[in-house]
ROTOR-167210 format. One record per residue (C-alpha): residue in one letter; y, x, z. Coordinates in steps of 0.5 Angstrom, whole numbers, plus 500, padded with zeros to 3 digits. Each point is the difference from the previous one (the first is absolute). Layout:
AYXZ;...
This chain:
M551900392;R504495495;I497495495;L503497494;V498493497;T504498494;E496494498;P497494504;L494502505;S496496504;Q503499507;G494502503;G500506496;I507502502;D498498508;L494505499;L505506498;A506498505;R495501506;D500508498;F506501495;Q507498498;V499495495;D506499495;V500494495;R505501494;E498496494;D506501497;L497507499;A495497495;R505500495;A505506501;G502505505;L493503502;E501507498;E506500504;A497497506;I493503501;A501507503;P500498507;Y493496500;D493502501;A497494496;L502496495;I496493499;V501496493;R497494496;S501500492;Q507500499;T503507503;R499506496;V498506503;T501505495;A500508500;D508500502;V499495506;L494505503;E505506498;A505497505;A495498505;E500506505;N496497505;L495495497;K493501501;V497493497;V502495495;A496494501;R499494495;A499493503;G496498494;I495503495;G504503495;L503506500;D504500493;N507501504;V498506503;D500507498;V493502503;E500507496;A507502503;A498497507;T494505500;R504506498;R505499506;G494499505;V502492500;M494496501;V499493496;V496494503;N499493498;A497494502;P494499494;Q496495503;S506495503;N501496493;I493500497;V498493502;S507497499;A500503493;A493497498;E502493503;H507500496;T496501494;I495494501;G507496502;L503502493;L493499497;L500493502;A508499499;Q499502493;A494496499;R503493503;N507501498;I502499507;P507504500;Q502496494;A498493502;D503501507;A507502496;A499494496;L499495505;R506503504;R504498494;G498493500;E494501495;W493497501;A497504495;R492499501;D498501493;R505506498;F497504506;K492499499;G497506502;V493503500;E494501505;L498508502;A493497501;G496503494;K505504497;T499508499;L505504504;G501507497;V502505505;V503507498;G499505505;V495498506;G503504506;R501497507;V505494497;G496499494;A494500504;M503494505;V502497494;S494499497;Q496498506;R505494501;A499498493;L493500500;A501495506;F504496495;G494500496;M502504494;R497506496;V503506502;I499506495;A504506501;F502507496;D501506504;P497507498;Y500503506;V495495503;S493500500;R496494497;E496500507;H506499504;A502495495;R494496501;E500501507;M507496500;G497494495;V504503495;E498501493;L503507497;M502500493;P500507496;T507499497;L506497502;E500496493;A493497502;V504497506;L506497496;V495497495;Q496496505;A506498506;D503494501;F504503506;I502508500;S502503506;I503507500;H498505506;L502507498;P505505502;R506502495;T498507497;P502503493;E493497498;T501493502;E507499498;G500495495;M493499500;I500493499;G504499494;E501497493;R493502498;E496498506;L504493501;A497499492;L493500503;V501495505;K496494499;P505494499;G503497506;A499506505;R504501505;L503507503;V501502507;N504506503;T501502507;A498507499;R506504497;G505499495;G500504494;I492499499;V502493496;D504501494;E505494502;D503499493;A492500497;V499494505;A506497498;R498500493;A493498502;L503494504;K504498494;D495500495;G495496504;R495506501;L501499508;A500494503;G504503506;A502506505;A501501507;L504506502;D502503507;V502507497;F504502494;D502506496;Q507501503;E501498508;P504496502;V501496494;V503493500;E500499492;N494501496;R498496494;L494498503;F504496505;E501495494;F493498499;E498494504;Q493502500;V502507504;V499500507;V504506503;T501502507;P505506503;H494505501;L498496506;G493503501;A501503506;S505495503;T496496506;I501501507;E494503501;A500505495;Q507502503;D498500507;K494504498;A504505496;G505500506;A495502505;A496505496;I506504498;A503500507;E494503502;M500505495;V507502501;R498500508;L494505498;A504504495;L506502505;R495501506;G496505495;E494497500;F495498495;V503495495;P495496496;Y504497495;A503507498;V500500492;N502507500;V496503506;S502507497;A507499503;G497500507;T497505505;E493498500;V498504494;P498507501;E504506496;A494502497;I499493497;R507498498;P501504493;F493496498;M503493501;S504499494;L494503496;A495496503;E504494498;R501501493;L493502499;G498493502;G505497496;V497504494;L493498502;T502493499;G503501494;L495503497;A495495502;E498495495;G496495504;A501498507;I499505505;R494499505;A500507504;I505506501;D497507503;C505504502;Q498508499;F504505504;L498507498;G502507503;R505501506;V502493500;A493498502;E501504507;V505495502;D500492501;T501497494;R500493501;V507499499;L499503493;T495495499;L504494502;A506503495;A495500494;L498493502;K507498500;G502503494;S494497496;L502493503;A508501498;G502496494;V493496500;V501495506;H506496501;E502502507;P503507502;I494505502;S500503507;F496505503;V497495504;N499494496;A497504494;P493500503;V501493502;I502498493;A494505497;A495496504;E503493498;R498503493;G494502501;I501508499;A496505504;L504506503;S496507501;E503507502;T496506498;K502507503;S498507498;T503507502;V498502494;S504500493;R498503494;D506501496;Y506498505;V502502507;N501492501;L497495496;L501492500;A495496496;L500493499;R494496497;A499493499;E495495499;T502495495;D497494496;E500504494;G498507503;E502506504;V507503499;A503506503;V506504502;A502506504;G506504502;T503506504;L506503502;V502507497;G506505502;K504501505;R503493499;D494496500;G501498493;E495494499;R495501494;L495495497;V494505498;Q495495498;V500493496;F494496499;D495507499;F505504497;D504506503;V507499499;D506504503;M506495501;A506498504;P499492502;A506496497;R502493500;H498498493;M493503498;T495499494;F493502499;L497500493;L492501499;Y499501493;E496505495;D503507500;R502501493;P507503497;G506496499;V499496506;I506503505;G505500494;K498492498;V501498507;G507504501;T502497494;M499493501;L503500508;G506503496;D501495496;A499495505;K506504504;V495502506;N501507502;I495504502;A501504506;G493504500;A493500496;Q494504500;V493499498;A493502503;R493500497;K493502501;S498502493;V503501494;G500493496;G497496506;L504496504;A507502502;L505497506;M508500498;A504500506;V508498498;T505499505;T506496498;D507498502;T499493500;H494495499;I497500493;P500492497;T493497500;E501499492;V502507499;L494503504;D495495497;H502503493;I500507503;A492498502;A499497493;E502506496;I497506504;G493495501;A501501508;E494498504;R504499506;V507499501;R503500508;Q508500501;I502500507;T506499503;L501502507;P504497505;E507503501;
């Protein structure tokens, strides 16, 4: 079998693969020509620069596995790979320590003006007064996103004598307390208190531009911002204005909205420290990634179980009776998290009807994977999902019964959260196994899950549907579908709306105020 490597991989990883397979290293294909060259290869190993598109996969006649030697999968069309039965694997734990340490490095560099002082001294300037810094001890660090990297940054900051506060709606108060972190109820509560703000979130429609003009107006004078997560979460123009106005004392950025980048208005500010996406660029991280990804490719090509497969449904280990339910379970998990208003403490996966007659453990993993996707910084796989859930203090249980009152098969998820219980259920219908949501909160519905869904709970009365439609139309948001469920005339009603695009927050807030909605939840499922 032949393996194509298009970007730098540790020599140890290449040597491991070369024992059993033919390995061709063609780094020129990271830029162009991959579609023409991929046909004879059984495995493709990439990093962040190679674009593994649907066209590349279409041309890959023999491809069995695509391996990303790192954590992110932004450059791999996982859905297209799954459709073609190509397994996708990554190395999700390879760079966690490196990313956390790089964050601390930028924190110190920003606090003590280390790069600026170094550059000045090399220019022949002895400028001690000009580069006076601040101590970390006694300062407040605001961590936005307490996943694996955020948690490691918090631990290291505590060792410096910092007070650590955090905002993460998907982390329970108990888990935060165990880490020694004070969990804040809102992002705003972090921004107004923090001397240093560190971002550790995935880039999703909800987090894009999350730190913008309004948020930076809330920071305390002299605050400093660090971002080693993903570009686009921080509005770079807003940061530039905050630096110019003196609202921010400085910023340290390892990621940018567009990469690679060599020109950016933030580079003009002396109080800004920048690095070219170096979070994972350590010898140790590269060695870990190389060894891990080589082992995953070796297992995949031998047809053995692959721990870090992110699309296990592309493999052969999922029973045919279960396979049609995989996508539904994952989508239900995403909807469950989207409906929850507090951090999830426990998830119960219920399988009712004929589906309960077979081994449903992989469906439970799919539901858990869906519930965590878009919530944590790293990509979620069927293997790391239980580990991450345990780290966040989420208990997982499974309930099965061959008796189903209304449906041949029913998948139902219930979550215990800090704000109460939330539930969602779904099934497959028709010869094509069409996915349907049949329960949201405690209301019976019948709708196909979509990428953009909004649920509004309000008092049932005439005119509400028309008002919502008009306001969305005025905002140029196209409605793909809508339905209303209720239990009694004049009681609480649930409106479910699917749209072609994400509804802007200000538009949704206006709609909620106009119809007097008791609860509003907008959900954007991963593509």
